[in-house]
Backbone as CSV, one residue per row, in Angstrom:
resi,resn,N_x,N_y,N_z,CA_x,CA_y,CA_z,C_x,C_y,C_z
1,MET,0.710,-1.179,-0.009,-0.159,0.150,0.025,1.059,0.901,-0.069
2,ALA,0.493,2.366,-0.983,1.473,3.478,-0.782,0.556,4.287,0.180
3,ALA,1.784,5.225,0.793,1.030,5.713,1.727,1.580,7.361,1.076
4,ARG,1.011,8.321,1.534,1.217,9.850,1.047,2.163,10.652,2.279
5,LEU,3.251,11.292,1.977,4.184,11.831,3.017,3.080,13.500,2.817
6,CYS,2.530,13.523,4.339,1.633,15.037,4.091,2.433,16.165,4.857
7,ASP,1.273,17.211,4.265,1.880,18.466,5.075,1.335,18.469,6.585
8,ARG,2.108,19.258,7.517,1.125,19.168,8.614,1.608,20.363,9.236
9,TRP,0.767,21.144,9.895,1.064,22.622,10.799,1.090,22.061,12.081
10,ARG,1.767,23.259,13.053,1.674,23.337,14.199,2.235,25.046,14.265
11,ASP,1.059,25.543,15.435,1.533,27.328,15.747,1.632,27.592,14.791
12,GLY,1.112,27.469,13.743,0.589,28.415,12.896,1.901,28.073,11.672
13,LYS,2.749,27.008,11.602,3.966,27.305,10.691,3.540,25.966,10.333
14,LEU,4.028,25.973,8.751,4.325,24.416,8.449,5.483,23.854,8.730
15,CYS,4.997,22.640,9.384,6.065,21.836,9.871,6.777,20.700,8.590
16,CYS,6.173,20.339,8.509,6.351,19.052,6.924,6.211,19.442,5.550
17,ARG,7.003,19.189,4.813,6.687,19.192,3.326,6.987,17.995,2.492
18,GLY,6.592,17.699,1.130,6.634,16.843,0.798,5.445,16.053,0.083
19,ALA,4.416,16.287,0.348,3.246,15.857,-0.040,3.483,15.652,-1.382
20,GLY,3.000,14.114,-1.808,2.948,13.741,-3.139,4.029,12.979,-3.390
21,ARG,5.316,12.830,-2.670,6.144,11.890,-3.107,6.223,10.627,-2.483
22,GLY,5.880,10.564,-1.456,5.240,9.459,-1.049,6.389,8.297,-0.615
23,VAL,5.474,7.250,0.281,6.338,5.651,0.524,5.827,4.797,-0.159
24,SER,5.600,3.711,-0.021,5.217,2.557,0.027,5.803,1.454,1.048
25,ILE,4.666,1.297,1.276,4.904,0.486,2.907,4.235,-0.607,2.745
26,LYS,4.848,-1.911,2.821,4.370,-3.395,2.431,4.714,-4.190,3.717
27,GLU,3.294,-4.680,4.157,3.237,-5.375,5.677,3.063,-6.906,5.353
28,TRP,3.839,-7.618,6.332,3.161,-8.840,6.212,2.930,-9.653,7.475
29,ASP,1.863,-10.030,7.678,1.334,-10.779,9.068,2.133,-12.023,9.071
30,LEU,2.431,-11.914,10.535,3.486,-13.143,11.061,2.789,-14.554,11.716
31,PRO,3.072,-15.374,11.077,2.916,-16.662,11.647,2.228,-17.317,12.938
32,THR,2.796,-16.685,13.709,2.286,-17.144,14.946,1.449,-15.709,15.737
33,PRO,0.593,-16.133,16.031,-0.438,-14.930,16.715,0.802,-14.187,17.814
34,ASN,0.075,-13.134,17.983,0.990,-12.635,18.997,1.636,-12.699,19.425
35,SER,3.039,-12.555,18.448,4.209,-12.983,19.019,5.338,-11.873,19.446
36,ARG,4.526,-10.696,19.053,5.324,-9.095,19.632,6.518,-9.354,18.785
37,PRO,6.620,-9.185,17.674,8.002,-8.516,16.658,8.294,-7.403,17.217
38,HIS,9.693,-7.500,17.862,10.043,-6.303,18.896,11.252,-5.750,17.878
39,ASP,12.254,-6.704,17.486,13.238,-5.520,16.667,13.269,-6.295,14.905
40,PRO,13.961,-5.784,14.460,14.010,-6.395,12.537,15.629,-6.244,12.871
41,ALA,16.278,-7.485,11.758,17.786,-7.122,11.151,17.764,-7.598,9.851
42,LEU,18.748,-7.240,9.474,18.839,-7.368,7.778,20.019,-8.523,7.614
43,GLY,19.515,-9.536,6.640,20.411,-10.422,6.516,21.900,-10.387,5.610
44,PRO,22.900,-10.805,5.694,23.773,-10.796,4.870,23.031,-10.732,2.753
45,ASP,21.819,-11.708,3.164,21.587,-11.935,1.729,19.802,-11.302,1.648
46,GLY,20.030,-10.122,2.324,18.877,-8.885,2.473,17.593,-9.683,2.947
47,SER,17.455,-10.775,3.793,16.388,-11.249,4.014,15.925,-9.869,5.460
48,LEU,14.841,-9.977,5.609,14.332,-9.193,6.817,14.376,-10.749,8.060
49,TRP,15.407,-10.443,9.111,14.741,-11.374,10.474,14.273,-10.155,11.714
50,TYR,13.555,-11.192,12.301,12.873,-10.273,13.494,12.739,-11.013,14.717
51,THR,12.582,-10.935,15.875,12.427,-11.497,17.243,10.990,-11.684,17.312
52,GLY,10.311,-12.412,17.697,9.101,-12.974,17.972,9.082,-12.782,19.831
53,GLN,9.301,-11.989,20.500,9.082,-11.898,21.587,8.645,-12.911,22.778
54,ARG,6.962,-12.713,22.195,5.985,-13.550,23.152,6.004,-14.945,22.902
55,ALA,6.296,-14.810,21.425,6.308,-16.889,20.874,7.755,-17.229,21.099
56,ASN,8.644,-16.652,21.485,9.911,-17.419,21.797,10.271,-18.136,20.585
57,THR,10.755,-17.087,19.544,10.864,-17.514,18.367,11.877,-16.351,17.382
58,LEU,13.055,-16.873,16.249,13.353,-15.665,15.523,12.680,-15.884,14.561
59,GLY,12.017,-15.235,13.752,11.965,-15.141,12.250,12.529,-14.785,10.751
60,ARG,12.202,-15.222,9.471,13.235,-14.771,8.499,11.919,-14.600,7.633
61,LEU,12.023,-13.320,6.872,10.809,-13.149,5.794,12.093,-13.056,4.530
62,ASP,11.886,-14.071,3.658,12.251,-13.719,2.537,11.468,-12.823,1.282
63,VAL,12.248,-11.476,1.300,11.640,-10.593,0.781,11.237,-10.532,-0.672
64,HIS,11.850,-11.541,-1.442,11.513,-11.967,-2.686,10.191,-12.729,-3.046
65,THR,9.839,-13.589,-2.031,8.761,-14.224,-2.035,7.384,-14.007,-1.296
66,GLY,8.370,-13.582,-0.099,7.064,-13.202,0.936,6.993,-14.335,1.809
67,THR,7.756,-15.507,1.998,7.777,-16.853,2.726,8.146,-16.126,4.119
68,ILE,7.544,-16.760,4.775,8.278,-16.251,6.585,8.419,-17.708,7.359
69,LYS,9.696,-18.197,7.564,10.077,-19.338,8.289,10.412,-18.914,9.853
70,GLU,9.836,-19.457,10.545,10.137,-19.227,12.073,11.012,-20.301,12.689
71,PHE,11.923,-20.125,13.757,12.918,-20.864,14.231,12.599,-20.608,16.037
72,ALA,12.141,-21.774,16.473,11.902,-22.204,17.282,13.034,-21.879,18.701
73,LEU,13.299,-21.197,19.263,14.173,-21.561,20.424,14.175,-22.535,21.743
74,LYS,15.422,-23.063,22.174,15.421,-24.174,23.080,15.251,-23.697,24.302
75,THR,15.192,-22.194,25.069,15.204,-21.934,26.240,13.942,-21.457,26.367
76,PRO,12.979,-22.100,26.940,11.709,-21.171,27.130,11.296,-19.558,27.614
77,ASP,10.603,-18.871,27.182,10.224,-17.821,27.887,11.649,-16.966,27.748
78,PHE,12.638,-16.914,26.823,13.755,-16.358,27.220,13.502,-14.597,26.701
79,GLY,12.472,-14.345,26.128,12.111,-12.798,25.668,13.213,-12.089,24.532
80,PRO,13.264,-12.711,23.305,13.979,-12.163,22.604,13.917,-11.082,21.989
81,HIS,15.067,-9.936,22.127,14.979,-8.688,21.825,15.551,-8.053,20.417
82,GLY,16.728,-7.764,21.104,17.304,-6.845,19.498,18.064,-8.353,19.047
83,LEU,18.597,-8.325,17.326,18.925,-8.876,16.797,19.912,-8.186,15.715
84,VAL,21.110,-9.405,15.465,22.091,-8.815,14.239,22.667,-10.071,13.328
85,ALA,22.816,-10.036,12.133,23.625,-10.741,11.433,25.162,-10.415,11.605
86,ASP,25.682,-11.897,11.203,27.269,-11.632,11.064,27.020,-12.199,9.802
87,HIS,28.366,-11.800,9.235,29.017,-11.680,7.945,28.523,-13.516,7.457
88,GLU,28.806,-14.621,8.104,28.419,-15.692,7.559,26.548,-16.479,7.611
89,GLY,26.005,-15.444,8.030,24.324,-15.589,8.202,24.017,-15.886,9.389
90,ASN,24.568,-16.312,10.338,24.230,-16.472,11.729,23.840,-15.256,12.179
91,ILE,22.693,-15.729,13.129,21.755,-14.798,13.645,21.883,-14.247,15.378
92,TRP,22.522,-13.305,15.704,23.211,-13.049,17.197,21.980,-12.222,17.757
93,PHE,21.902,-12.839,19.070,20.166,-12.063,19.414,20.561,-11.970,21.001
94,THR,19.703,-11.352,21.953,19.952,-10.632,23.198,18.294,-11.742,23.976
95,ALA,18.676,-12.642,24.971,17.710,-12.986,25.383,17.200,-12.002,26.511
96,VAL,16.429,-10.986,26.140,16.114,-10.110,27.481,15.944,-10.500,29.104
97,SER,15.051,-11.596,29.176,14.504,-12.111,29.878,14.849,-13.236,30.594
98,LYS,16.662,-13.945,30.068,17.297,-15.031,30.443,18.472,-14.395,30.991
99,GLY,19.228,-13.152,30.849,20.654,-13.128,30.692,21.559,-13.936,29.605
100,TYR,21.036,-13.840,28.500,21.914,-14.279,27.760,22.310,-14.074,26.200
101,ILE,23.506,-14.104,25.678,23.342,-13.701,24.250,23.085,-15.237,23.423
102,GLY,22.608,-15.428,22.428,22.087,-15.971,21.470,22.781,-16.187,20.034
103,LYS,23.317,-17.433,19.561,23.922,-17.375,17.883,22.461,-18.855,17.675
104,LEU,21.753,-18.153,16.704,21.263,-18.733,15.681,22.065,-19.531,14.216
105,ASP,21.965,-20.795,13.876,22.784,-20.814,12.718,21.731,-21.568,11.995
106,PRO,20.836,-20.040,10.871,19.681,-20.833,10.211,19.935,-22.200,9.342
107,LYS,21.183,-22.850,9.141,21.033,-23.922,8.355,20.903,-24.948,8.505
108,THR,21.052,-25.022,10.032,20.908,-26.233,11.296,19.827,-26.218,11.939
109,GLY,19.450,-24.976,12.411,18.506,-24.482,13.737,19.417,-24.501,14.904
110,SER,20.541,-24.866,15.063,21.097,-25.004,16.574,21.272,-23.460,16.676
111,VAL,21.313,-23.292,18.140,21.306,-22.468,19.172,22.531,-22.398,20.133
112,THR,23.612,-21.733,20.194,24.533,-21.522,20.918,24.403,-20.398,21.894
113,GLU,23.869,-20.353,23.264,23.853,-19.795,23.943,24.788,-19.374,25.063
114,TYR,24.677,-17.813,25.025,26.661,-17.368,26.096,25.955,-16.340,27.122
115,PRO,25.919,-17.231,28.456,25.303,-16.503,29.399,26.124,-15.460,29.671
116,LEU,25.865,-14.238,30.360,26.220,-13.161,30.762,27.231,-13.391,32.136
117,PRO,28.391,-13.446,32.203,29.174,-13.806,33.789,28.973,-13.363,34.923
118,ASP,28.156,-11.888,34.958,27.823,-11.338,35.981,26.305,-11.425,36.434
119,PRO,26.021,-12.256,37.802,24.425,-12.604,37.901,23.926,-11.510,37.853
120,SER,24.134,-10.013,38.268,23.743,-8.630,38.312,23.415,-8.252,37.102
121,ALA,23.827,-8.782,35.857,23.533,-8.765,34.425,22.392,-9.137,33.922
122,THR,21.395,-9.046,34.065,19.882,-9.860,33.708,19.239,-9.684,32.528
123,ASP,19.555,-8.482,31.678,18.538,-8.289,30.517,19.418,-7.275,29.298
124,PRO,20.142,-8.369,28.978,20.834,-7.985,27.780,19.895,-7.289,26.104
125,HIS,20.033,-6.207,26.054,18.953,-5.524,24.801,19.317,-5.383,23.625
126,THR,20.510,-4.811,23.283,20.215,-4.131,21.941,21.829,-4.898,21.192
127,PRO,21.820,-5.571,20.422,23.601,-5.653,20.044,23.941,-4.977,18.680
128,VAL,25.101,-4.982,18.667,25.348,-4.282,16.749,27.504,-5.164,16.998
129,PHE,27.664,-5.435,15.596,29.354,-5.763,15.570,30.123,-4.422,15.082
130,ASP,31.267,-4.281,15.353,31.868,-3.445,15.102,32.931,-3.826,13.764
131,GLN,33.472,-3.090,13.841,34.728,-3.801,12.044,35.536,-4.602,11.970
132,HIS,35.452,-5.112,13.539,36.548,-6.470,13.468,35.705,-7.230,13.828
133,GLY,34.322,-7.570,14.174,33.406,-9.136,14.463,33.265,-9.240,15.831
134,THR,33.488,-8.318,16.873,32.905,-8.402,18.284,31.875,-7.723,18.511
135,LEU,30.934,-8.468,18.836,29.956,-8.056,19.406,29.667,-7.231,20.577
136,TRP,28.887,-6.000,20.349,28.676,-4.843,21.235,27.469,-5.192,21.947
137,PHE,26.484,-4.782,23.203,25.414,-5.138,23.559,25.304,-3.966,24.801
138,THR,23.798,-3.432,25.002,23.598,-3.170,25.725,22.915,-4.025,26.916
139,VAL,23.075,-3.890,28.274,21.997,-4.878,29.048,21.349,-3.539,30.037
140,GLU,20.049,-3.534,29.894,19.477,-2.153,30.089,19.132,-1.984,31.467
141,SER,18.329,-2.642,32.379,17.853,-1.876,33.735,19.390,-2.621,34.317
142,SER,19.954,-3.545,33.897,20.892,-3.720,35.187,22.544,-2.869,34.746
143,ASN,22.187,-1.853,33.690,23.379,-0.920,33.769,24.524,-0.987,33.572
144,PHE,24.470,-2.198,32.331,25.791,-2.644,31.816,26.059,-2.294,30.246
145,VAL,26.908,-1.998,30.145,27.572,-2.500,28.402,28.133,-3.668,28.682
146,GLY,28.581,-4.711,27.394,29.357,-5.845,27.312,29.433,-5.748,25.753
147,ARG,31.102,-6.557,25.815,31.225,-7.316,24.550,31.603,-8.531,24.504
148,LEU,31.210,-9.186,23.671,31.414,-10.853,22.902,32.596,-11.171,22.204
149,ASP,33.004,-11.810,22.270,34.028,-12.481,20.997,33.734,-13.421,20.667
150,PRO,32.875,-13.610,19.604,32.111,-14.860,18.952,33.231,-15.926,18.659
151,LYS,34.726,-15.767,18.438,35.350,-16.892,18.345,35.609,-17.508,19.564
152,THR,35.960,-16.935,20.526,36.309,-17.636,21.918,34.971,-18.023,22.981
153,GLY,33.846,-16.645,22.760,32.600,-16.889,23.495,32.849,-16.002,24.490
154,HIS,34.000,-15.339,24.708,34.644,-14.812,26.078,33.403,-13.181,26.401
155,ILE,32.860,-13.306,27.240,32.384,-11.773,27.225,32.861,-10.831,28.493
156,ASP,33.072,-9.208,28.432,33.608,-8.777,29.346,31.956,-7.490,29.650
157,LEU,31.655,-7.166,30.583,30.971,-6.062,31.027,31.506,-4.863,31.824
158,LYS,30.732,-3.637,31.440,31.249,-2.727,31.886,30.136,-1.876,32.283
159,GLN,30.291,-1.713,33.988,29.007,-0.799,34.369,29.037,0.573,33.239
160,VAL,27.717,1.102,33.716,27.491,2.633,33.214,28.282,3.480,34.789
161,PRO,28.451,4.572,34.674,28.711,4.849,35.707,27.552,5.916,36.401
162,THR,27.065,6.408,35.362,25.949,7.034,35.860,24.112,6.198,36.424
163,ALA,24.052,5.961,37.665,23.366,5.149,37.957,21.795,5.033,37.540
164,ASN,21.040,3.919,37.023,19.920,3.923,36.448,20.187,4.762,35.070
165,ALA,21.247,4.736,34.341,21.253,4.861,33.168,19.808,4.467,32.020
166,ILE,19.818,3.210,32.300,19.150,2.335,31.158,19.897,2.182,30.308
167,PRO,21.139,1.866,29.572,21.688,1.462,28.465,20.535,1.223,27.496
168,TYR,20.417,1.544,26.237,19.579,1.370,25.147,19.963,1.027,23.671
169,GLY,19.379,1.946,22.946,20.047,1.595,21.556,21.654,1.908,21.462
170,ILE,22.339,0.979,20.440,23.590,1.168,20.101,24.186,1.262,19.368
171,ILE,25.372,1.918,18.456,26.074,1.742,17.288,27.343,1.684,17.451
172,VAL,27.885,1.552,16.023,29.558,1.587,16.172,29.776,2.550,15.188
173,THR,30.519,3.734,15.639,30.768,4.987,14.461,32.438,4.158,13.206
174,PRO,32.168,4.731,12.377,33.417,4.303,11.604,34.889,4.387,11.961
175,ASP,34.841,4.690,13.424,36.762,4.614,13.688,36.115,3.565,14.448
176,GLY,35.158,3.057,14.433,35.470,1.538,15.869,34.716,2.306,16.956
177,ILE,33.979,3.053,17.433,33.780,3.398,18.975,32.433,3.372,19.119
178,PRO,31.713,2.396,19.907,30.513,2.057,20.418,30.058,3.695,21.155
179,PHE,29.002,3.501,20.615,28.177,5.326,21.212,26.955,4.129,21.556
180,PHE,26.255,4.665,22.881,24.872,4.419,23.356,23.941,4.869,23.773
181,CYS,22.690,4.929,23.826,21.737,6.010,24.941,21.854,5.611,25.931
182,GLU,21.849,6.646,26.756,21.457,6.088,28.558,19.907,7.061,28.616
183,PHE,19.171,6.065,28.047,17.783,6.331,28.125,16.755,6.991,29.402
184,GLY,17.763,6.501,30.614,16.989,6.887,31.575,17.951,7.611,32.551
185,THR,18.519,8.997,31.351,19.272,10.395,31.855,18.889,10.841,30.506
186,ASN,19.958,12.305,30.289,20.165,13.205,29.396,21.249,12.702,29.015
187,HIS,21.523,11.789,28.426,23.252,11.245,27.934,23.304,10.551,27.078
188,LEU,24.143,10.853,26.023,24.725,9.396,25.280,25.946,9.485,26.347
189,ALA,26.590,8.435,25.658,27.869,7.831,25.578,28.570,6.932,25.081
190,SER,29.872,6.940,25.041,30.668,6.285,23.994,31.502,5.170,25.434
191,ILE,31.972,3.965,24.398,33.007,2.884,25.380,34.226,2.522,24.218
192,ASP,35.368,2.551,25.346,36.685,2.904,24.410,36.575,1.127,24.052
193,PRO,36.677,0.381,23.097,36.679,-0.532,22.794,37.941,-1.654,23.123
194,LYS,38.761,-0.907,23.871,40.342,-1.478,24.409,39.890,-1.383,26.047
195,ALA,39.960,0.015,26.599,40.074,-0.400,27.589,38.654,-0.334,28.358
196,MET,37.702,-0.011,27.648,36.073,-0.078,28.184,36.070,0.887,29.285
197,ALA,36.384,1.837,29.192,35.736,3.237,29.281,35.077,3.940,29.033
198,ILE,33.955,3.867,29.810,33.081,4.961,29.756,33.132,6.549,29.463
199,THR,32.711,6.986,28.551,32.657,8.621,28.468,31.131,9.282,28.302
200,GLU,30.427,9.787,29.170,29.096,10.123,29.012,29.194,12.074,28.516
201,TYR,27.942,12.050,27.741,28.028,13.222,26.536,26.407,13.989,27.323
202,PRO,26.265,14.866,27.574,24.984,15.906,28.245,24.129,15.884,26.952
203,LEU,22.818,15.758,26.720,22.064,16.276,26.046,21.104,17.870,26.645
204,PRO,20.498,18.030,25.813,19.349,19.150,26.488,18.638,18.630,27.504
205,GLN,18.608,19.305,28.793,17.637,19.279,29.916,16.322,18.600,29.707
206,GLY,16.148,17.283,30.236,14.529,16.081,29.836,14.908,15.444,28.410
207,ALA,15.855,15.515,28.041,15.933,14.598,26.929,16.162,13.109,27.156
208,ARG,15.522,11.996,26.903,15.355,10.940,27.200,15.860,9.894,25.746
209,PRO,16.896,9.914,25.151,17.475,9.272,23.856,17.275,7.743,24.045
210,ARG,16.567,7.244,23.009,16.156,5.922,23.121,16.485,5.467,22.100
211,ARG,16.695,5.111,20.805,17.470,4.239,19.663,18.383,5.838,19.187
212,LEU,19.657,5.240,18.327,20.535,5.812,17.702,20.186,5.714,16.499
213,ALA,21.315,6.043,15.215,21.209,5.883,14.243,22.381,6.776,13.143
214,LEU,23.670,5.740,12.577,24.651,6.126,12.442,24.431,6.979,10.779
215,ALA,24.917,8.215,10.558,24.711,8.634,9.460,26.138,8.806,8.612
216,PRO,26.117,8.781,6.810,27.107,8.292,6.374,28.466,9.114,6.717
217,ASP,28.166,10.354,7.141,28.974,11.208,7.445,29.618,10.894,9.138
218,GLY,29.499,10.313,9.676,29.725,9.531,11.082,29.326,10.166,12.356
219,THR,28.240,10.934,11.901,27.557,11.663,13.335,26.232,10.750,13.177
220,ILE,25.797,11.179,14.689,25.046,10.172,15.064,23.452,10.991,15.303
221,TYR,22.171,10.312,14.912,20.572,10.537,15.313,20.371,9.973,15.891
222,TYR,19.379,10.736,17.297,18.838,9.810,18.107,17.389,10.305,18.247
223,SER,16.719,9.061,18.983,15.135,9.994,18.936,15.021,10.165,20.488
224,ASP,14.222,11.130,20.426,13.953,11.627,22.158,12.957,11.558,22.035
225,TYR,12.789,10.401,23.499,11.596,9.919,23.464,10.063,10.649,24.004
226,ALA,11.391,11.579,25.191,10.646,11.829,26.566,9.994,13.382,25.734
227,ARG,10.652,14.086,25.120,10.497,14.893,24.683,10.070,15.449,23.422
228,GLY,9.736,14.497,22.493,9.577,15.000,20.838,10.261,14.974,20.375
229,TYR,11.595,14.852,19.645,12.164,15.600,19.189,12.985,14.355,18.743
230,LEU,13.889,15.455,17.316,15.016,14.528,16.729,16.048,15.216,17.204
231,GLY,16.919,14.260,17.305,18.366,14.643,17.682,19.850,14.598,16.600
232,HIS,20.552,15.106,17.193,21.954,14.990,16.261,22.987,15.391,17.261
233,PHE,24.195,14.450,16.792,25.186,14.970,18.161,26.644,14.660,16.782
234,ASN,27.347,15.291,17.406,28.490,15.141,16.528,29.793,14.302,17.143
235,PRO,30.301,13.556,17.152,31.511,12.829,18.050,32.715,13.388,18.510
236,ALA,32.907,14.178,17.213,33.998,14.901,16.478,34.089,15.713,17.758
237,THR,33.059,17.084,17.680,32.876,18.294,17.920,32.194,18.320,19.219
238,HIS,31.111,16.919,19.900,30.227,16.900,20.885,28.966,17.881,20.501
239,LYS,28.805,18.359,19.267,27.756,19.647,19.302,26.780,18.753,19.212
240,VAL,25.323,19.475,19.721,23.816,19.019,19.896,23.000,19.727,19.098
241,GLU,22.315,18.861,17.918,21.072,20.046,17.685,19.794,19.080,17.580
242,GLU,19.109,19.994,17.811,17.865,18.947,17.731,16.457,19.604,16.979
243,TRP,15.554,19.052,16.524,14.047,19.813,15.816,13.122,19.026,16.663
244,PRO,11.944,19.988,16.606,11.278,19.068,17.215,10.291,18.496,16.076
245,SER,9.647,17.063,16.496,8.860,16.075,15.371,7.888,17.120,15.190
246,PRO,7.480,16.312,13.935,6.044,16.598,13.758,5.022,16.992,14.513
247,ALA,4.798,15.389,15.211,3.342,15.708,16.092,3.728,16.240,17.366
248,GLY,4.707,16.958,17.784,4.461,17.663,18.927,5.700,16.479,19.993
249,ALA,5.282,16.983,21.056,5.422,16.937,22.350,5.247,15.293,22.372
250,GLN,4.439,15.346,22.355,4.312,13.646,22.955,4.217,12.476,21.578
251,SER,5.094,13.177,20.885,5.014,12.265,19.480,5.795,10.897,19.605
252,HIS,6.456,10.527,20.755,7.331,9.575,21.302,8.071,9.044,20.159
253,PRO,9.123,9.940,19.572,10.056,8.633,18.404,10.609,7.957,18.990
254,TYR,10.599,7.208,18.253,11.282,5.699,18.739,12.430,4.695,17.613
255,GLY,11.508,4.013,17.106,13.212,3.187,16.115,13.541,4.355,14.946
256,ILE,14.380,4.424,14.864,15.589,5.646,13.830,16.193,4.369,12.803
257,ALA,16.319,5.086,11.786,17.295,4.723,11.020,17.977,5.698,9.646
258,VAL,18.757,5.859,9.000,20.066,6.775,7.997,19.972,5.927,7.058
259,THR,19.747,6.413,5.821,19.649,5.374,4.779,21.027,5.740,4.136
260,SER,21.351,5.037,3.137,22.681,5.696,2.411,22.866,7.095,1.820
261,ASP,21.871,7.696,1.632,21.920,9.204,1.043,21.666,10.273,1.951
262,GLY,21.972,9.730,3.532,21.449,10.876,4.371,20.492,11.179,4.935
263,THR,19.068,10.792,4.000,18.258,10.800,4.780,17.827,10.356,5.771
264,VAL,17.472,10.646,6.881,16.955,10.394,8.484,15.342,10.019,8.227
265,TRP,15.204,8.907,8.731,13.764,8.268,8.968,13.531,7.505,10.530
266,TYR,12.505,8.003,10.948,12.148,7.555,12.845,10.603,7.224,12.356
267,SER,10.300,6.581,13.259,9.028,6.233,13.547,8.038,7.181,15.011
268,GLU,7.159,7.857,14.700,6.496,8.309,15.957,5.618,7.538,16.456
269,SER,5.967,6.570,17.828,5.294,6.204,18.563,3.823,6.595,19.354
270,GLY,3.573,7.549,19.195,2.846,8.214,20.052,1.763,8.641,19.482
271,VAL,1.485,8.652,18.211,0.241,8.857,17.140,-0.325,7.752,17.137
272,GLN,-1.539,7.783,16.575,-2.238,6.734,16.155,-2.815,7.090,14.447
273,PRO,-2.770,6.417,13.581,-1.449,5.464,13.228,-0.184,6.058,13.857
274,ASN,0.970,4.854,14.188,2.194,5.360,13.915,2.513,5.819,12.581
275,THR,3.948,6.755,12.868,3.877,7.180,11.653,5.055,7.088,11.137
276,ILE,5.254,6.973,9.800,7.158,7.143,9.348,7.525,8.627,8.514
277,VAL,8.673,8.841,9.898,9.006,10.447,9.761,10.225,10.391,8.436
278,LYS,10.221,11.549,7.654,11.214,11.782,7.023,11.964,13.066,6.890
279,PHE,13.362,13.139,7.615,14.094,14.252,7.608,15.020,14.226,6.598
280,ASP,14.703,15.895,5.948,15.709,16.312,4.899,16.771,16.976,5.217
281,LEU,17.864,16.514,5.908,19.067,17.940,6.599,19.181,18.899,5.502
282,ARG,19.284,18.633,4.351,19.638,20.023,3.488,18.785,21.250,3.648
283,ASN,17.177,21.002,3.669,16.565,22.259,3.984,16.149,21.914,5.215
284,LYS,16.048,21.183,5.964,15.225,20.758,7.423,13.730,20.645,7.433
285,ALA,13.439,20.112,6.417,11.921,19.807,6.449,11.908,18.258,6.935
286,PHE,10.780,18.120,7.241,10.088,17.241,7.751,8.823,16.971,7.208
287,SER,8.311,15.446,6.492,7.580,14.676,6.139,6.849,13.601,6.620
288,ALA,5.912,12.960,6.874,5.304,12.062,7.653,4.399,11.439,6.954
289,ALA,4.226,9.726,7.045,3.159,8.996,6.291,2.780,7.707,7.362
290,PRO,1.499,8.094,7.433,0.904,6.714,8.754,1.369,5.077,8.029
291,ILE,1.428,4.492,8.722,1.733,3.403,8.725,0.409,2.491,8.746
292,PRO,-0.018,1.726,7.515,-1.251,1.115,7.389,-2.234,0.323,8.292
293,SER,-1.456,-0.377,9.103,-2.034,-1.306,9.688,-1.835,-0.296,11.630
294,GLY,-1.042,0.366,11.300,-1.069,1.331,12.502,0.484,1.146,13.251
295,GLY,1.004,0.640,13.074,2.013,0.135,13.530,2.594,-0.728,14.912
296,GLY,1.626,-0.011,15.834,1.538,-0.864,17.176,2.682,-0.618,17.852
297,VAL,3.238,-0.067,17.373,4.778,0.814,18.120,5.965,-0.006,17.649
298,VAL,6.434,0.997,16.107,7.471,0.537,15.784,8.804,0.811,16.539
299,ARG,9.782,0.019,17.391,10.916,0.110,18.325,12.169,0.128,17.901
300,ASN,12.303,-0.514,16.532,13.711,-0.370,16.127,13.221,-0.409,14.406
301,MET,14.181,0.599,13.563,13.964,0.106,12.356,15.524,-0.232,11.485
302,VAL,16.080,-0.589,10.775,16.671,-1.186,9.828,16.784,-0.218,8.560
303,ALA,18.061,0.429,8.127,18.233,0.702,6.580,18.974,-0.470,5.203
304,THR,18.363,-0.735,4.646,19.296,-1.583,3.788,20.029,-0.543,2.631
305,PRO,21.040,-1.442,2.069,22.015,-0.642,1.017,20.939,0.139,0.180
306,ASP,20.403,-0.163,-0.342,19.379,-0.060,-1.484,18.672,1.394,-1.186
307,GLY,18.570,1.228,0.231,17.517,2.196,0.662,16.204,2.412,1.300
308,LYS,15.730,1.023,1.452,14.548,0.284,1.672,14.970,0.490,3.597
309,LEU,13.690,0.444,4.377,13.405,0.434,5.785,12.705,-1.218,6.313
310,TYR,13.687,-1.715,7.063,12.524,-2.956,7.507,12.194,-2.365,9.039
311,LEU,10.961,-3.272,9.438,10.037,-2.559,10.375,9.783,-3.875,10.568
312,ALA,9.397,-3.825,12.167,9.148,-4.774,13.153,7.763,-3.620,14.122
313,CYS,6.460,-4.158,13.192,5.794,-3.935,13.961,4.923,-4.071,15.202
314,SER,5.421,-3.881,16.079,5.195,-4.894,17.712,3.527,-4.964,17.879
315,GLY,2.990,-4.303,17.694,1.267,-4.217,18.291,0.617,-4.670,17.849
316,VAL,0.985,-4.852,16.249,0.215,-5.647,15.082,0.600,-6.698,14.487
317,ASN,1.617,-7.522,15.576,2.121,-8.754,14.560,2.115,-8.777,12.866
318,LYS,3.328,-7.814,12.604,3.697,-7.690,11.228,5.069,-6.949,11.254
319,VAL,5.424,-7.369,10.039,7.065,-6.959,10.121,6.218,-6.026,8.502
320,ALA,7.606,-5.378,8.108,6.700,-4.279,7.184,8.371,-3.858,6.564
321,ILE,8.293,-3.452,5.035,9.224,-2.673,4.536,8.815,-1.161,3.861
322,VAL,9.681,-0.460,3.803,9.211,0.863,3.252,10.118,1.181,2.317
323,GLN,9.689,1.269,1.020,10.697,1.961,0.048,9.879,3.565,-0.292
324,PRO,10.994,4.314,0.192,10.921,5.928,-0.209,10.710,6.030,-1.903
325,LYS,10.183,6.596,-2.572,9.638,6.905,-3.953,10.448,8.319,-4.093
326,ARG,11.282,8.080,-5.032,12.188,9.026,-5.317,11.939,9.477,-6.832
């Protein structure tokens, strides 16, 4: 279904531009009812992977045929949350309810589990690979950031200096530095990949960054869930910029991604239906399109090399692909 990018007004000013350009949003129902797809990931073959948090599954959508295959995981009620593919096609995921990192081999269906070494680290959240193949991940309520060596299975954990920081979304910059959100505070943070020293960077008062997206120039965009802003952080200068989201203070920006052309995309989860928002940095223009099913909260999204967006629509038990019209 095609959705129009709409003009919006707020306080007498035009906030959104681009009506008529539009996006195409196609959605697929998942085989297991009420599975609560949480995060999407891009497979090396272009497939769309997702975590079925309530179904205890991982799933794969063949984007060419529309076929979905689900993989049941061996530990009951482990609450799969985030996931990412390695170059061999293995799917690494976080077991937010059972305190381990998992690896699924899609060829055999076998799962390897890597328990976190500290019993107080119970809820791994979002994983990402760096350029050397090390898996970095946040540990949300437990207040850690971790790394896993896939060759040995060894895990190191580092506690975040600010109490109750709630480490959340995480990315790795082109020079190999992991940056993560502190959703419980108004900070972003980086972690030294060797010494694992954490540096925190203040954002405007009241900000609550939830997800991060890396731009082609190595700068970082973040969704400010609490205040309804799109934010921009330059790791080199520590400069922060921000813009109010089209739907306002209660728009709750959440999942975010940047396509290879530098366009920023994110979802407003505080409006019904949820929207896909486009931000064009060149003219500081926003445009928004409704998600046909309503979305039911798009918690994360990923950009593909050819400029599409993969979504998991949690509350409506669907996955989706957004195709921008150029």
